[in-house]
C-alpha positions as CSV (number, residue, x, y, z in Angstrom):
1,M,97.3,125.5,115.3
2,S,95.4,122.5,116.9
3,S,98.2,122.0,119.2
4,I,97.4,125.5,120.5
5,N,94.0,125.3,120.9
6,H,94.4,122.4,123.1
7,A,97.0,124.5,125.2
8,K,94.4,127.0,126.2
9,R,91.7,124.7,126.7
10,R,93.6,123.3,129.5
11,Q,94.2,126.3,131.2
12,R,91.1,127.9,131.3
13,R,90.1,124.4,132.8
14,P,90.2,123.7,136.6
15,V,92.8,122.2,138.0
16,Q,92.0,118.9,139.4
17,T,92.2,117.4,143.1
18,F,92.2,114.5,145.1
19,S,92.4,116.5,148.5
20,S,90.7,115.3,151.3
21,A,90.5,118.3,152.9
22,V,87.9,119.9,149.9
23,P,85.0,118.2,148.4
24,S,85.3,116.5,145.2
25,S,83.1,116.3,142.6
26,R,81.6,113.2,141.6
27,E,83.3,113.6,138.0
28,E,86.8,113.7,140.4
29,E,85.6,110.5,142.8
30,R,85.1,108.9,139.9
31,L,88.0,109.3,138.1
32,L,89.9,108.6,141.0
33,A,88.0,105.3,141.9
34,L,89.1,104.2,138.0
35,A,92.6,105.6,138.5
36,I,92.8,102.7,141.9
37,Q,90.8,100.2,140.1
38,N,93.3,100.3,137.2
39,S,96.8,100.1,139.7
40,K,95.3,97.1,141.2
41,M,94.8,95.1,137.8
42,D,95.8,91.6,138.5
43,R,99.6,91.1,137.2
44,S,100.2,87.8,138.6
45,R,101.7,85.3,136.1
46,T,101.2,81.6,138.2
47,S,102.2,80.0,134.9
48,S,103.2,80.9,130.7
49,A,99.7,81.0,129.9
50,A,97.8,81.5,132.9
51,W,97.8,84.9,132.9
52,V,95.7,85.7,129.6
53,S,93.5,82.5,127.7
54,V,92.6,83.7,124.6
55,P,90.3,81.6,122.3
56,S,92.1,80.9,118.8
57,G,90.1,82.0,115.6
58,P,89.5,80.1,112.5
59,T,92.1,79.1,109.7
60,F,91.6,77.9,106.9
61,Y,93.1,75.6,104.3
62,P,91.9,76.1,100.5
63,T,92.1,73.5,98.3
64,V,94.7,73.7,95.5
65,E,91.2,74.5,93.0
66,E,89.9,77.1,95.6
67,F,93.3,78.2,95.4
68,E,93.3,78.5,91.6
69,G,89.7,81.3,92.0
70,N,89.2,84.6,93.2
71,P,90.0,84.9,96.5
72,L,87.3,87.2,97.2
73,H,85.0,83.9,96.1
74,Y,86.8,82.0,98.7
75,I,86.9,84.1,101.4
76,N,83.1,85.2,100.9
77,K,82.6,81.4,101.0
78,I,84.2,81.3,104.4
79,R,83.2,85.0,106.0
80,H,79.7,83.8,107.6
81,I,82.0,81.4,109.9
82,A,84.9,83.7,109.8
83,E,83.5,87.6,110.7
84,K,82.0,86.1,113.8
85,Y,85.9,86.0,115.4
86,G,86.7,89.7,113.5
87,I,90.1,87.8,112.1
88,C,90.9,84.7,110.4
89,K,94.1,82.3,109.1
90,I,94.5,81.0,105.8
91,V,97.0,78.6,104.7
92,P,97.9,78.0,101.2
93,P,97.6,74.6,99.9
94,K,100.9,72.3,99.6
95,G,103.5,74.2,96.4
96,W,102.7,77.6,97.7
97,N,106.0,79.0,97.2
98,P,105.9,82.9,95.6
99,P,109.2,85.2,94.9
100,F,110.3,86.9,97.3
101,C,111.0,90.3,94.9
102,I,112.9,92.3,97.8
103,D,116.1,93.3,97.0
104,P,118.4,92.5,99.6
105,T,121.7,95.1,97.5
106,S,118.9,97.7,97.4
107,T,120.3,101.3,99.0
108,K,116.7,102.6,99.2
109,K,116.2,103.4,102.9
110,F,112.6,103.4,104.9
111,E,112.1,105.4,108.1
112,T,111.1,103.8,111.1
113,K,109.4,104.4,114.1
114,E,110.4,104.5,117.4
115,Q,107.5,102.2,120.3
116,Q,108.4,102.3,124.0
117,I,106.5,99.4,124.5
118,H,106.9,99.6,127.8
119,R,104.4,102.6,127.6
120,L,101.7,101.0,125.1
121,Q,99.1,101.2,127.2
122,E,99.2,105.2,127.9
123,G,98.4,106.0,124.3
124,V,101.8,108.0,123.9
125,S,102.9,108.6,120.4
126,F,105.8,107.0,119.3
127,G,108.8,108.9,117.8
128,D,110.8,108.8,115.0
129,G,113.5,105.9,115.0
130,E,116.7,105.5,112.0
131,D,116.0,105.0,108.9
132,Y,117.2,101.7,107.3
133,T,118.1,99.5,104.2
134,A,116.4,96.4,104.3
135,A,120.0,94.7,105.2
136,D,121.1,97.4,107.8
137,Y,116.8,96.8,109.5
138,Q,117.3,93.0,109.1
139,E,120.9,93.1,110.8
140,M,119.8,95.3,113.7
141,S,116.9,93.6,114.5
142,V,118.4,90.0,114.5
143,K,120.8,91.3,117.0
144,R,118.3,92.5,119.4
145,S,116.6,89.4,119.0
146,Q,119.1,87.2,119.6
147,E,120.5,89.7,122.9
148,W,117.2,89.1,124.2
149,C,117.5,85.3,123.5
150,D,121.0,85.3,125.1
151,K,119.3,87.4,128.3
152,Y,116.4,85.9,129.1
153,Y,116.4,82.0,128.0
154,S,118.7,78.9,127.3
155,E,119.1,76.0,125.5
156,P,117.5,72.8,126.3
157,K,120.1,70.8,127.7
158,V,120.4,67.0,128.0
159,V,122.0,65.9,131.0
160,Q,122.4,62.6,132.8
161,P,121.7,62.6,136.7
162,E,125.0,61.4,138.7
163,V,123.6,58.2,140.7
164,T,123.9,58.6,144.6
165,S,121.1,56.1,145.8
166,H,122.4,53.2,147.8
167,P,121.0,49.8,146.1
168,N,118.5,49.5,149.7
169,D,117.5,52.3,149.0
170,V,113.3,52.7,148.6
171,L,113.0,53.2,144.4
172,P,110.7,56.6,144.0
173,S,107.1,55.1,142.6
174,E,105.6,55.9,138.9
175,S,103.5,58.4,139.7
176,D,106.9,60.2,141.5
177,T,108.5,59.9,139.0
178,V,106.2,61.0,136.5
179,T,106.1,64.2,138.2
180,V,109.6,65.2,138.5
181,V,109.4,64.4,134.9
182,E,106.4,67.2,134.5
183,E,109.0,69.6,137.0
184,T,111.4,69.0,134.5
185,E,109.8,69.7,131.5
186,S,108.0,72.2,132.7
187,K,111.7,73.6,133.6
188,I,112.6,73.5,130.5
189,D,109.7,75.0,128.4
190,R,109.6,77.7,130.5
191,N,113.3,78.4,128.7
192,L,113.0,77.8,125.6
193,M,112.0,80.8,123.4
194,T,108.5,80.3,122.1
195,P,105.3,81.8,121.1
196,K,103.6,81.3,124.2
197,N,107.2,82.9,126.2
198,L,107.1,85.8,123.6
199,E,103.5,86.1,124.0
200,R,104.0,86.3,128.0
201,D,107.2,88.8,128.1
202,Y,105.4,91.0,125.7
203,W,102.5,91.3,128.1
204,D,105.0,91.4,131.5
205,I,106.8,94.4,129.7
206,V,103.6,96.0,128.4
207,E,101.2,95.6,131.9
208,T,104.3,95.5,134.5
209,P,106.4,98.3,133.0
210,V,109.8,97.6,134.9
211,H,111.8,97.3,132.4
212,R,112.3,99.9,129.7
213,V,112.1,98.2,125.6
214,V,112.7,100.5,123.2
215,V,111.9,99.0,119.1
216,E,111.9,100.0,116.1
217,Y,108.8,99.3,113.5
218,G,108.9,99.9,109.8
219,N,105.6,100.0,109.2
220,D,103.6,101.2,105.9
221,V,106.4,101.5,104.3
222,D,105.5,102.6,100.1
223,T,105.8,100.0,97.8
224,T,105.4,102.3,95.2
225,E,109.0,103.7,96.2
226,F,110.8,100.7,98.1
227,G,109.3,97.3,95.9
228,S,106.6,94.8,96.6
229,G,107.4,91.9,97.8
230,F,105.3,90.4,95.6
231,P,106.1,89.9,91.7
232,A,104.4,92.5,89.2
233,S,101.2,91.3,87.1
234,E,102.2,91.5,83.0
235,R,98.0,91.2,82.5
236,G,97.5,94.8,84.2
237,R,95.5,93.4,87.5
238,C,97.1,95.8,89.9
239,I,96.5,99.7,90.3
240,N,97.7,101.1,86.8
241,G,99.0,98.3,86.0
242,K,101.0,97.7,82.3
243,I,100.3,94.8,80.4
244,N,101.6,93.3,77.9
245,P,100.4,92.9,74.7
246,E,101.7,89.1,74.5
247,K,99.9,87.5,77.8
248,V,96.6,89.2,76.5
249,G,94.1,86.0,75.7
250,E,96.2,83.6,77.2
251,P,94.5,80.8,79.5
252,E,95.1,81.9,83.8
253,P,97.9,80.1,84.9
254,K,98.1,76.7,87.3
255,F,99.1,77.3,90.6
256,G,102.8,77.0,91.7
257,T,103.8,78.3,88.0
258,A,105.9,81.4,87.7
259,D,102.7,83.3,86.3
260,F,100.6,82.5,88.3
261,Y,102.4,84.5,91.4
262,K,102.4,87.5,89.2
263,E,98.6,87.3,87.8
264,T,97.2,85.3,91.4
265,G,94.6,87.3,93.0
266,W,95.9,85.9,96.1
267,N,99.4,88.7,95.3
268,L,98.5,91.7,97.2
269,K,99.3,93.9,93.9
270,N,96.1,92.0,92.8
271,I,93.6,91.3,94.8
272,P,91.6,95.2,95.1
273,C,91.1,95.2,91.6
274,S,89.3,91.9,91.8
275,P,86.8,91.2,89.9
276,D,83.7,91.4,93.0
277,S,85.7,94.0,94.6
278,I,84.3,97.4,94.7
279,L,88.0,99.1,95.2
280,R,88.6,98.4,91.8
281,H,86.3,101.2,90.8
282,V,89.0,103.2,92.5
283,R,91.7,104.3,90.1
284,V,93.8,106.2,92.0
285,G,96.7,104.7,93.6
286,I,96.1,105.4,97.9
287,N,98.8,103.8,99.9
288,G,97.6,101.1,102.2
289,I,94.4,100.6,100.4
290,N,94.6,99.6,97.4
291,V,98.2,99.8,97.5
292,P,100.4,97.6,99.6
293,W,102.5,98.5,102.2
294,L,105.3,97.0,103.5
295,Y,105.9,96.1,107.0
296,F,109.6,95.3,108.7
297,G,109.4,94.1,111.9
298,C,111.6,93.2,114.9
299,L,110.9,91.3,117.8
300,F,107.5,92.9,120.2
301,S,107.5,96.0,117.6
302,T,103.6,96.4,117.8
303,F,100.5,97.6,115.5
304,C,98.2,98.5,118.2
305,W,94.7,98.3,118.1
306,H,92.9,100.0,115.6
307,N,90.6,98.3,112.6
308,E,90.4,99.5,109.2
309,D,89.9,103.0,107.1
310,N,86.7,103.3,106.0
311,Y,86.0,100.0,108.0
312,L,87.4,98.0,105.1
313,Y,88.8,94.6,104.8
314,S,91.8,93.7,105.4
315,I,94.3,91.0,103.9
316,N,98.2,90.4,105.2
317,Y,100.8,88.4,104.0
318,H,103.4,87.1,106.1
319,H,106.8,87.0,104.0
320,K,109.7,86.0,105.7
321,G,111.0,85.9,109.2
322,A,109.5,85.2,113.0
323,P,105.7,84.5,113.7
324,K,103.3,87.6,114.7
325,Q,101.0,87.2,117.0
326,W,97.5,88.7,116.1
327,Y,94.4,89.2,117.8
328,G,91.2,90.3,116.5
329,V,87.7,91.5,117.9
330,P,84.4,90.3,116.1
331,G,83.1,93.1,114.1
332,T,79.7,93.8,115.3
333,K,78.7,97.3,116.2
334,K,77.8,96.3,119.8
335,D,81.7,94.2,120.4
336,A,83.4,97.4,118.5
337,A,81.3,99.7,121.2
338,G,82.2,97.4,124.0
339,V,86.1,97.7,123.0
340,E,85.9,101.6,122.8
341,K,84.4,102.4,126.1
342,V,87.5,99.7,127.4
343,F,89.3,102.7,125.6
344,K,87.4,105.3,127.5
345,N,87.4,103.6,131.1
346,Y,90.8,102.8,130.4
347,L,91.8,106.3,129.5
348,S,89.2,108.6,131.0
349,M,91.9,111.4,131.3
350,K,93.6,111.2,127.8
351,M,91.1,110.5,125.6
352,R,88.5,113.7,127.1
353,D,91.8,115.6,125.7
354,M,92.2,113.3,122.7
355,P,88.4,112.5,121.8
356,D,90.0,110.4,118.5
357,L,93.1,108.6,120.3
358,L,91.6,105.4,118.9
359,H,92.1,106.5,115.7
360,H,96.2,107.2,116.4
361,I,97.0,103.6,117.0
362,T,99.2,104.2,119.5
363,T,96.8,102.1,121.9
364,M,97.6,99.2,122.9
365,F,96.5,97.0,126.0
366,S,95.9,93.2,127.4
367,P,92.9,91.3,125.8
368,R,92.5,90.3,129.6
369,L,90.9,93.8,129.6
370,L,88.4,93.1,127.2
371,Q,88.0,89.8,128.5
372,K,87.0,91.3,131.6
373,A,84.4,94.1,129.8
374,D,82.4,91.0,128.1
375,V,84.3,91.7,125.1
376,P,85.5,88.8,122.6
377,V,88.6,88.1,122.0
378,Y,90.7,85.7,119.7
379,S,94.0,85.0,118.6
380,L,96.0,83.8,115.8
381,L,99.6,82.9,115.1
382,Q,100.8,83.7,112.3
383,N,103.8,82.2,110.4
384,P,105.1,82.6,107.0
385,G,103.5,81.7,104.4
386,E,100.4,82.4,106.0
387,F,98.0,85.2,105.4
388,V,95.7,87.2,108.3
389,V,92.2,88.7,107.2
390,T,90.6,91.3,109.4
391,F,86.6,91.9,108.8
392,P,85.0,95.4,108.2
393,R,85.3,97.3,111.6
394,A,86.6,94.6,113.4
395,F,89.4,95.9,116.0
396,H,92.6,94.2,115.8
397,G,96.1,94.5,116.8
398,G,99.5,92.5,117.7
399,F,102.8,92.2,117.8
400,S,106.0,90.6,115.5
401,M,107.8,87.9,117.6
402,G,111.4,88.9,115.8
403,P,112.5,90.2,112.9
404,N,110.2,89.3,109.7
405,V,108.8,91.2,106.2
406,G,104.7,91.8,105.8
407,E,102.7,93.5,103.5
408,A,99.3,93.9,103.6
409,V,96.5,96.3,101.7
410,N,92.8,96.7,101.7
411,F,89.4,95.6,99.7
412,A,85.9,95.0,99.7
413,T,82.9,93.2,99.0
414,H,79.2,93.4,98.7
415,D,78.8,92.9,102.1
416,W,81.1,95.5,102.9
417,I,78.5,99.0,101.8
418,A,76.9,99.2,104.9
419,H,80.0,99.1,107.0
420,G,81.3,101.5,105.0
421,A,78.4,103.5,105.3
422,D,78.2,103.5,109.6
423,A,82.2,104.2,108.9
424,S,81.6,107.8,107.5
425,E,79.0,108.6,109.7
426,R,82.0,107.8,112.4
427,Y,84.3,109.7,110.6
428,R,81.5,113.1,110.5
429,S,81.2,113.1,114.6
430,F,85.1,113.0,114.5
431,A,85.6,115.2,112.0
432,R,88.0,113.2,110.5
433,P,88.4,112.9,106.6
434,A,87.8,109.8,104.6
435,V,90.4,108.0,102.6
436,F,87.8,108.2,100.0
437,S,84.2,109.7,99.3
438,H,81.4,106.3,100.0
439,D,78.9,108.4,98.4
440,R,81.1,108.8,95.1
441,L,81.9,105.1,95.1
442,T,78.5,103.9,95.8
443,F,77.1,106.2,92.8
444,T,80.2,104.6,90.6
445,M,78.6,101.6,91.4
446,A,75.6,102.4,89.9
447,N,76.8,104.0,86.9
448,H,78.0,100.5,86.1
449,L,75.0,98.5,86.8
450,K,75.7,95.8,84.1
451,E,79.1,95.0,86.8
452,Q,76.9,93.9,89.7
453,K,75.5,90.5,88.6
454,K,74.9,89.3,92.3
455,F,71.5,90.0,94.0
456,E,73.0,90.4,97.4
457,T,75.0,93.1,95.7
458,C,72.5,95.6,93.7
459,K,69.9,95.1,97.0
460,L,72.3,96.8,99.9
461,L,73.5,99.4,96.7
462,A,70.0,99.9,96.6
463,A,69.1,100.2,100.6
464,E,71.7,102.4,100.7
465,L,71.5,105.0,97.9
466,E,67.6,105.4,99.0
467,R,69.4,106.0,102.4
468,V,71.8,109.0,101.6
469,I,69.1,110.2,98.7
470,N,66.4,110.4,101.3
471,E,68.6,112.8,103.2
472,E,70.0,114.6,100.6
473,L,66.9,116.1,99.0
474,R,65.2,116.3,102.3
475,L,68.1,118.8,104.1
476,R,67.7,120.6,100.5
477,A,64.2,121.2,101.1
478,K,64.8,122.3,104.3
479,L,67.4,124.7,104.0
480,I,65.8,126.0,100.9
481,K,62.6,126.5,103.0
482,S,65.3,128.0,105.9
483,G,66.3,131.4,103.2
484,V,69.1,129.6,101.1
485,R,69.3,130.6,97.9
486,D,69.3,127.8,95.3
487,V,71.5,129.3,92.6
488,S,72.3,126.1,90.8
489,E,70.4,128.0,87.6
490,Q,72.9,130.3,87.6
491,I,76.2,128.5,88.9
492,D,76.6,126.2,86.8
493,L,78.9,123.5,88.2
494,P,80.3,120.5,86.3
495,H,78.4,117.2,87.0
496,N,80.0,114.5,89.1
497,R,82.1,111.8,87.3
498,L,81.1,108.8,87.8
499,D,83.1,106.5,85.6
500,Q,86.1,106.0,88.1
501,L,87.4,107.6,90.5
502,D,91.0,109.0,89.8
503,E,93.6,111.2,90.4
504,E,91.0,113.9,89.3
505,S,88.4,113.7,90.5
506,A,90.0,112.6,94.0
507,D,91.7,116.1,94.0
508,Y,88.2,117.8,92.9
509,D,86.7,116.0,96.2
510,D,90.2,116.8,98.6
511,K,88.4,120.7,98.0
512,R,85.0,119.9,98.9
513,L,85.2,118.7,102.5
514,C,82.5,120.0,105.1
515,H,84.2,123.1,107.2
516,A,83.1,120.7,110.4
517,C,82.9,117.3,109.8
518,K,85.5,117.1,106.8
519,H,82.8,115.0,104.7
520,V,83.1,115.5,101.3
521,C,79.8,117.4,100.2
522,F,79.6,115.1,96.6
523,F,75.8,115.9,95.8
524,S,76.0,119.5,97.2
525,A,77.4,121.9,99.5
526,V,76.3,124.9,101.5
527,A,78.8,127.8,100.1
528,C,78.9,131.7,102.0
529,E,79.5,134.9,100.1
530,C,81.8,135.5,103.2
531,S,84.7,133.1,101.2
532,Q,85.9,131.7,98.8
533,S,86.9,128.5,99.7
534,K,84.8,127.1,102.5
535,V,81.9,125.0,102.2
536,S,79.9,122.4,104.5
537,C,77.2,119.7,103.9
538,L,74.0,120.1,104.2
539,R,73.3,119.3,107.9
540,H,76.4,121.5,109.3
541,S,75.7,124.7,107.5
542,H,75.2,126.9,110.8
543,Y,78.4,126.3,111.7
544,M,80.7,127.2,109.1
545,C,80.1,130.9,109.4
546,R,77.7,133.4,111.3
547,C,76.6,135.3,108.6
548,P,72.8,135.2,108.2
549,T,70.5,132.8,106.2
550,E,70.1,135.5,103.5
551,R,74.3,134.8,102.1
552,K,74.2,131.1,102.0
553,Y,73.4,129.6,98.7
554,L,73.5,125.8,97.6
555,M,76.2,124.6,95.2
556,I,74.7,121.3,93.6
557,W,76.2,118.8,91.4
558,S,73.8,116.2,91.1
559,N,70.4,117.5,90.7
560,D,67.2,116.3,92.2
561,S,66.2,114.9,89.2
562,E,69.5,112.9,88.6
563,M,69.3,111.7,91.7
564,N,66.4,110.1,91.6
565,K,66.2,108.4,88.0
566,T,70.2,106.9,89.4
567,R,67.8,105.6,92.3
568,D,65.1,104.0,90.5
569,E,67.5,102.6,88.4
570,V,69.3,100.5,91.0
571,K,65.9,99.3,92.1
572,R,64.6,97.9,88.7
573,F,68.3,96.5,88.3
574,C,67.5,95.2,91.8
575,E,63.9,94.1,91.3
576,H,65.1,91.8,87.4
577,L,67.6,90.2,89.7
578,E,65.1,89.0,92.0
579,E,63.1,88.1,89.8
580,G,65.7,85.7,88.0
581,L,65.1,87.6,84.8
582,S,69.0,88.2,84.3
583,A,70.2,86.1,87.0
584,T,71.6,82.8,86.8
585,T,72.8,80.5,89.2
586,D,76.3,81.8,89.8
587,N,74.3,85.6,91.3
588,V,73.4,84.0,94.5
589,D,76.2,84.3,97.2
590,E,76.8,80.7,98.7
591,K,75.6,80.8,102.2
592,L,77.1,78.4,104.7
593,T,74.3,76.9,107.1
594,D,74.6,74.1,109.8
595,V,78.2,75.8,111.1
596,P,78.5,73.9,114.4
597,V,80.1,75.9,117.1
598,P,83.8,75.9,117.4
599,T,86.1,74.4,120.1
600,S,89.7,72.9,120.1
601,E,89.4,70.0,117.6
602,P,89.2,70.5,113.7
603,I,85.6,71.4,112.5
604,V,83.8,71.4,109.2
605,S,81.2,73.6,107.4
606,R,78.8,71.7,104.9
607,N,77.1,74.3,102.0
608,A,73.8,74.6,102.0
609,L,74.2,74.8,98.5
610,D,76.1,71.1,97.4
611,K,75.2,69.1,100.2
612,T,78.3,67.0,98.4
613,D,80.8,69.6,99.2
614,P,82.2,69.4,102.5
615,G,82.5,73.1,102.6
616,P,85.8,75.1,104.3
617,H,88.8,73.2,106.5
618,V,88.7,74.9,108.9
619,K,90.9,74.5,112.9
620,F,90.7,76.6,116.2
621,E,93.8,75.9,117.0
622,D,97.1,77.2,117.3
623,R,100.5,75.5,118.3
624,K,102.6,78.1,120.5
625,D,104.9,75.8,122.0
626,E,107.4,76.0,118.6
627,I,110.9,77.0,119.2
628,V,110.7,80.5,117.6
629,S,113.4,80.8,114.8
630,F,114.1,84.2,113.2
631,G,117.1,85.6,111.2
632,P,118.1,87.1,107.9
633,F,114.9,87.3,105.9
634,F,117.0,87.6,102.6
635,H,118.5,84.1,100.7
636,S,122.0,84.1,98.9
637,A,121.6,81.1,97.5
638,P,120.7,81.2,93.5
639,Q,117.1,81.4,92.1
640,S,117.4,77.5,91.1
641,E,117.3,76.5,94.3
642,L,114.2,78.1,95.0
643,D,112.3,75.9,92.7
644,G,111.2,73.6,95.2
645,S,107.6,74.4,97.9
646,L,106.7,75.5,101.3
647,P,105.5,71.9,103.4
648,S,102.2,71.3,103.4
649,T,100.9,72.6,106.7
650,E,98.2,71.3,106.0
651,P,96.5,68.6,108.4
652,T,97.1,65.2,107.4
653,T,94.0,63.5,108.2
654,N,93.6,59.6,109.1
655,S,90.2,57.4,107.4
656,A,87.9,59.6,109.2
657,G,88.7,62.5,107.5
658,D,90.0,64.4,111.2
659,P,94.0,65.9,111.3
660,T,95.6,63.2,112.9
661,K,97.6,64.7,116.4
662,S,101.2,63.2,114.7
663,E,103.4,63.7,111.6
664,I,106.6,64.4,110.5
665,H,107.2,67.3,108.3
666,T,110.4,67.0,106.2
667,I,111.4,70.1,104.8
668,P,113.4,70.5,101.7
669,P,116.9,71.4,102.6
670,H,116.6,75.1,100.9
671,V,114.0,76.3,103.3
672,A,115.8,74.6,106.8
673,P,118.2,72.0,107.6
674,V,116.2,70.7,110.5
675,Q,113.1,68.1,110.8
676,I,110.0,69.2,112.8
677,R,108.1,66.2,115.1
678,T,104.7,67.2,116.4
679,D,105.0,65.2,119.7
680,D,102.1,62.6,120.1
681,A,101.6,63.4,123.9
682,R,101.6,67.2,124.3
683,D,101.1,68.3,120.6
684,T,103.4,70.5,120.3
685,K,106.8,70.8,117.8
686,R,110.2,71.2,118.6
687,I,113.4,72.1,116.3
688,K,117.3,71.1,117.9
689,L,119.3,73.9,119.4
690,D,121.3,71.1,120.7
691,E,124.0,68.4,119.8
692,S,123.4,66.5,122.6
693,V,119.7,66.2,121.7
694,S,119.8,63.1,119.5
695,S,119.9,64.2,115.5
696,S,118.0,60.5,114.6
697,K,114.9,62.5,115.8
698,L,115.2,66.5,115.9
699,G,117.8,66.4,112.4
700,P,121.5,67.3,112.1
701,A,122.8,69.0,115.0
702,R,123.6,72.7,115.3
703,S,125.8,74.2,117.9
704,K,123.6,77.5,119.2
705,F,120.6,78.9,117.6
706,A,120.7,79.2,114.4
707,W,119.1,82.6,114.1
708,T,117.6,81.7,110.2
709,D,114.3,81.6,108.9
710,D,113.2,79.4,106.6
711,D,114.7,80.6,103.5
712,S,118.9,81.1,105.4
713,V,121.0,79.4,106.9
714,S,123.5,81.2,109.4
715,S,124.1,80.2,112.6
716,E,127.0,83.5,113.7
717,G,123.6,85.4,112.4
718,N,125.0,87.6,109.6
719,I,122.7,88.7,106.9
720,S,122.8,86.6,103.9
721,A,123.0,89.1,100.9
């Protein structure tokens, strides 16, 4: 129906022309100038990194003690640093090695989306790709990555140059020798399949669509159907999870044990229901919100620019495979508006017909456009075993550098409340339904006041209730004064359930969406005698129908006295916490002060509450000169061989506490049959690709690219079942 309406509007619109013979309107001239400007975009690539210089976002390294605790406590601890960048990376401590629980023999298939990478700037919708099992998708994606490598990259060769000089020839100066060496290294670097070069390739395809590149992306795979990469909790810590009676009362498992991976909040199945997560009140499973989604990526598969539903936090875990390149923008109102302005300027013609194009998540453009518009943007390179957190309202996007498997879910802490309110208002302006009612969630929190032990949470909740209730009561009085009938005494509606947001209450909310703005009419709605199904929120009663006001009436689920009582109770509870009558030292959120300005060097912040606490360990640096190695993400070895731990990714420190720039990481044999060396001078990593390179530095010789991830060894790129 909507497509027909769009077509009619387009037919009624006069034909746009830019003929020089006919005077054009100001709008036509503006669009023409914008088109010319876009067509003149600088696409020069003077070097592999000169085309775009995106500063790195922060990477945090929690200790074992921090990691054993509630992940939301740690995220709240680093929030005052990290939210300024929109995204951050969290690298688990040494010893983190959760089992990968996807069944490689499963015959279940998931759908994929066909992405035309060369048309991502146009915002075109994605088509349907093939359906795959995990093993079939792995085989396809490894093959395509190998084809790209064979076509555009070569292996580094060590060749002994032929001696042609005469004894009487003048020897080259030292500076000439250095120049030749640098030029040779530069040529070799350009021919290596590194993240830096793949990033260049990706944006070449997106911005200069000379090549037609189409990939299939297995996004939004339902973990309730296909299974999660994480093990299941035995203590009921995930949505509607089952409880093993034998586990009740047992102490929390220690880091690195098998039970730890089942019960930790870092298990993405558990984090939405963690203590201090607002989403724990949402007991209905919502795929992609409080139930994780799986993501099967391949070379250049893209997650386009977007922010999360209801402006929630998100956390993404990289299970296996090649790295993911992330870009993020801070979640401030100013920066979010800047991203939207770039969208409107760059795709003005398309957004005129599709003003909600941003919500389609089908558009990807270079960070350069954001930088030119003075919108800050930061990058992260996510490797297997690492988490990426995105903050409320923060736009983010990126792409995969080869076959990989990730998993993501949303969560919300107390600071999200105001962001959730902004998201609700934003959706109303686009007539877009929210994934859950913000009003219901905040009033459910108010119904569980004893659980709101933090003053900051209660303060934000009280402010939101004050705003919502004041508007609700004001509009009720205005409508009644205009002639809308109050029939609350004649029609006995069921009261809103405020114990939790479950399946029944979610279904009921879906039946009372405003006809105009799709907002859940949680407290009251306007109905008319002309329809048995239409309702509107109090703002849009005049859009519902053309009937006179006397035919319309109010349907009230929460009366004035109930709403005022709720507001007053929250206010009193908040005052008690502020006065310290119920508060303890744990009720006050940790606040970080004296945060240094980020540089390319590692920095450490200080915790104002405890001067002996060094604060979170954070770096602002990502290495993009490593060779990208990818391939089968299923392991054929017995489980007993998987008991080892991943190598430490936490930088070693010298006596001054600063990470050193030179170290050797020895990786256990079951992880990868190579060693990685960080070169002192160039601060890069190289993995051996050719027998002619000295194996004493780079590990066992390999005759060709072994497209394997950290858990599989296959020189031919075959699938390991």
